[in-house]
C-alpha positions as CSV (number, residue, x, y, z in Angstrom):
1,X,155.9,113.9,260.4
2,X,157.8,112.0,257.8
3,X,159.3,108.5,258.0
4,X,162.6,108.0,256.2
5,X,163.8,104.5,255.0
6,X,166.9,103.6,253.1
7,X,166.3,101.2,250.3
8,X,168.7,99.1,248.3
9,X,166.0,98.0,245.9
10,X,162.6,99.2,244.6
11,X,160.6,97.3,242.0
12,X,157.2,98.3,240.6
13,X,154.7,96.5,238.3
14,X,151.9,98.1,236.2
15,X,148.5,96.5,236.6
16,X,144.9,97.3,235.6
17,X,142.8,98.5,238.5
18,X,139.4,100.1,239.0
19,X,139.7,103.3,241.0
20,X,136.3,103.8,242.6
21,X,137.0,107.4,243.6
22,X,137.6,108.5,240.0
23,X,134.4,106.9,238.8
24,X,132.1,107.7,241.7
25,X,133.1,111.4,241.8
26,X,133.5,112.0,238.1
27,X,131.2,115.0,237.8
28,X,132.9,116.7,240.8
29,X,136.3,115.9,239.4
30,X,135.5,117.3,236.0
31,X,134.1,120.5,237.5
32,X,137.2,120.9,239.7
33,X,139.6,120.5,236.8
34,X,137.6,123.0,234.7
35,X,138.0,125.5,237.5
36,X,141.7,124.7,237.8
37,X,142.2,125.2,234.0
38,X,140.6,128.7,234.2
39,X,143.3,129.7,236.7
40,X,146.1,127.8,234.9
41,X,145.2,127.3,231.2
42,X,148.3,125.2,230.5
43,X,147.1,122.3,232.6
44,X,146.5,119.2,230.5
45,X,144.4,116.2,231.4
46,X,146.9,113.6,230.4
47,X,147.5,110.1,231.9
48,X,149.4,109.5,235.1
49,X,150.3,106.5,237.3
50,X,149.4,106.1,241.0
51,X,150.3,103.3,243.4
52,X,147.6,101.0,244.6
53,X,149.6,98.1,246.1
54,X,152.8,98.5,248.1
55,X,155.0,96.6,250.6
56,X,157.8,98.7,252.1
57,X,160.3,96.9,254.4
58,X,163.9,98.0,254.4
59,X,166.0,97.5,252.4
60,X,163.4,96.6,249.7
61,X,160.1,97.9,248.3
62,X,157.7,96.3,245.9
63,X,154.5,97.8,244.5
64,X,152.0,98.1,241.7
65,X,150.9,101.2,239.8
66,X,147.7,101.8,237.8
67,X,146.9,104.3,235.1
68,X,144.4,107.2,235.6
69,X,143.7,110.7,234.4
70,X,145.5,113.8,235.7
71,X,142.1,115.4,236.6
72,X,141.3,112.6,239.0
73,X,144.8,112.8,240.5
74,X,144.8,116.5,241.0
75,X,141.3,116.5,242.6
76,X,142.3,113.7,244.9
77,X,145.4,115.7,245.9
78,X,143.6,119.1,246.2
79,X,140.8,117.5,248.4
80,X,143.3,116.2,250.9
81,X,143.7,112.6,249.7
82,X,140.2,111.4,250.7
83,X,140.8,107.9,249.4
84,X,143.8,106.2,251.1
85,X,143.6,103.0,249.0
86,X,146.1,104.7,246.7
87,X,149.3,106.6,247.1
88,X,151.1,109.3,245.2
89,X,154.5,107.6,244.7
90,X,157.1,109.5,242.7
91,X,160.9,109.7,242.2
92,X,163.0,112.8,242.7
93,X,166.5,113.6,241.5
94,X,168.3,114.9,244.5
95,X,170.9,116.9,242.6
96,X,174.1,117.3,244.6
97,X,177.0,119.5,243.6
98,X,180.7,118.7,243.9
99,X,181.0,120.9,246.9
100,X,178.2,119.1,248.8
101,X,175.2,121.5,248.2
102,X,171.8,120.4,246.8
103,X,170.1,122.2,244.0
104,X,166.3,122.5,243.7
105,X,164.0,124.1,241.2
106,X,161.2,126.7,241.8
107,X,158.1,125.7,239.9
108,X,156.9,128.2,237.3
109,X,153.6,130.1,237.5
110,X,152.2,128.0,234.6
111,X,152.4,124.7,236.5
112,X,150.1,122.9,238.9
113,X,152.6,123.5,241.8
114,X,153.5,127.1,241.1
115,X,156.1,128.5,243.5
116,X,156.9,125.2,245.2
117,X,160.5,124.3,245.6
118,X,161.4,120.8,244.6
119,X,164.0,118.5,243.3
120,X,163.5,117.6,239.6
121,X,160.6,115.2,239.5
122,X,157.3,114.4,237.8
123,X,154.3,112.2,238.4
124,X,155.0,108.8,236.7
125,X,153.2,108.5,233.4
126,X,152.8,105.8,230.7
127,X,156.2,106.8,229.2
128,X,157.7,105.2,232.3
129,X,156.2,101.8,231.6
130,X,158.7,99.2,230.5
131,X,157.2,95.9,229.7
132,X,155.0,95.0,232.7
133,X,157.0,97.3,235.1
134,X,157.4,100.9,235.9
135,X,161.0,102.3,235.5
136,X,161.3,105.1,238.2
137,X,165.1,105.2,237.7
138,X,164.5,106.1,234.1
139,X,161.9,108.6,235.1
140,X,164.4,110.4,237.3
141,X,166.9,110.7,234.5
142,X,164.3,112.0,232.1
143,X,162.9,114.6,234.5
144,X,166.4,115.9,235.5
145,X,167.3,116.2,231.8
146,X,164.1,118.0,230.9
147,X,164.2,120.4,233.9
148,X,167.9,121.1,234.1
149,X,169.6,120.1,230.8
150,X,171.9,117.7,232.7
151,X,172.2,114.2,231.3
152,X,173.2,110.8,232.6
153,X,176.7,111.3,231.1
154,X,177.2,114.3,233.5
155,X,175.7,112.8,236.6
156,X,176.5,109.8,238.7
157,X,173.3,108.2,240.0
158,X,174.0,106.9,243.5
159,X,172.9,103.3,244.3
160,X,169.6,102.7,246.1
161,X,166.9,105.1,247.2
162,X,165.9,107.1,250.2
163,X,162.1,106.6,250.7
164,X,160.3,109.5,252.4
165,X,156.8,108.7,253.6
166,X,154.6,111.7,254.2
167,X,150.9,110.7,254.5
168,X,149.6,109.8,251.1
169,X,152.9,110.8,249.4
170,X,155.9,108.5,249.0
171,X,158.9,110.3,247.6
172,X,161.8,108.1,246.4
173,X,164.9,110.2,246.4
174,X,167.8,109.3,244.1
175,X,171.0,111.3,244.7
176,X,172.4,112.5,241.5
177,X,176.1,113.5,242.0
178,X,177.4,116.3,239.7
179,X,181.0,117.2,239.0
180,X,180.6,120.9,239.2
181,X,180.4,123.3,242.2
182,X,177.0,124.6,243.1
183,X,177.3,128.1,241.8
184,X,178.6,126.9,238.4
185,X,175.9,124.3,238.3
186,X,173.1,126.8,239.0
187,X,174.4,129.2,236.3
188,X,174.5,126.3,233.8
189,X,170.9,125.3,234.6
190,X,169.7,128.9,234.4
191,X,171.2,129.1,230.9
192,X,169.3,126.0,229.9
193,X,166.0,127.5,231.3
194,X,166.6,130.7,229.3
195,X,166.7,128.8,226.0
196,X,164.3,125.8,226.5
197,X,160.6,125.7,227.5
198,X,160.7,124.5,231.1
199,X,158.6,124.0,234.3
200,X,161.2,125.8,236.4
201,X,161.3,129.6,237.1
202,X,164.5,129.6,239.2
203,X,167.1,127.4,240.9
204,X,167.9,127.4,244.6
205,X,171.1,126.3,246.3
206,X,170.8,124.6,249.7
207,X,174.0,124.2,251.7
208,X,172.6,124.0,255.2
209,X,169.2,123.9,257.1
210,X,169.2,127.7,257.3
211,X,168.7,127.7,253.5
212,X,165.3,125.9,253.8
213,X,162.4,127.7,252.2
214,X,158.7,127.6,253.4
215,X,157.7,126.6,249.9
216,X,159.6,123.3,250.2
217,X,157.3,120.4,251.0
218,X,157.9,118.4,254.2
219,X,159.2,115.4,252.3
220,X,161.9,117.6,250.8
221,X,163.0,119.2,254.0
222,X,162.9,115.9,255.8
223,X,165.4,114.5,253.3
224,X,167.6,117.5,253.4
225,X,167.6,117.7,257.2
226,X,169.2,114.3,257.3
227,X,171.7,114.9,254.4
228,X,173.0,118.4,255.4
229,X,174.7,119.9,258.4
230,X,172.6,122.1,260.8
């Protein structure tokens, strides 16, 4: 069951922090990641940001991220989030067409989330650090541009966020309003995917709850259920 909270403001710091899980289970984590890479050779053990402090009270949220390696993150996620001292907090670009539909991407077979159906998003990483803070609004714009080819000049980012709490996941949804109808927008994104290396294998249009797909995670369907007609 997800909790949905409308936010006017969200602010995040970046701070050093010792993640005991990543240190105490290092050998298991490395073995798990090696097995993962055998199945999906394109996986790369880069650096990512996870949340270790947070205070969520509408209409505001504040928190602090720390930096860790992707192998530790993916093991923690795959093992069912055994350490609840941290949270996977990420921003998603809820791409909405001029005729009111939402567009989501189908993750490609070469990714860690193959087959899942998401809004454009990515785990925050050091590129999102700005001074002593983490810029999730900038993260959304970058991920949308990389995955769809659509830029800030073509989209109107709506004010505020919709926070969707789902266990150890916190999805911060930013509605990105496009000026084209859904079918035209999908065709345009598919042309982008045909010419650029991308994480997405396909694009889905969701106009109503009947369009939901079992490969959509609960935090996505919870957001869409509130935003769309039955």
